[in-house]
C-alpha angles and dihedrals in degrees: 000000000000118000099188095105095255126131088251089070094058100046092085112099115245129188115212136181124256090245092054091047090052092050091052093046090052091048090051091051091049093049092049093048092047091049091052092048093046091049091051089053090062089079089066096049123099105182115083089212091053090048090051092051092047091052090048087055091049091049093049091050092051093045091052091048090051092047090053092046090053090050090054091047090056096045136074128214116248113232113215116211113201118230110260095028117133095242 
């Protein structure tokens, strides 16, 4: 599996647990909320360098959220069947 950040690296099928999927979904939501809040803060900034750094942060947060979404799109959730269940 490629780890260079290209689409090629996420085409491989991955099976993940429900708990791991939930963790990633919460992380995505947090990244997106943080990006929105950080972008709103730009209105208060005066320094063009500070604005540039803030927007780089926003961009990185959104890129990471997108990377995680793509990972979830290319994965399935493992279903655990307890021993002794009727299935």
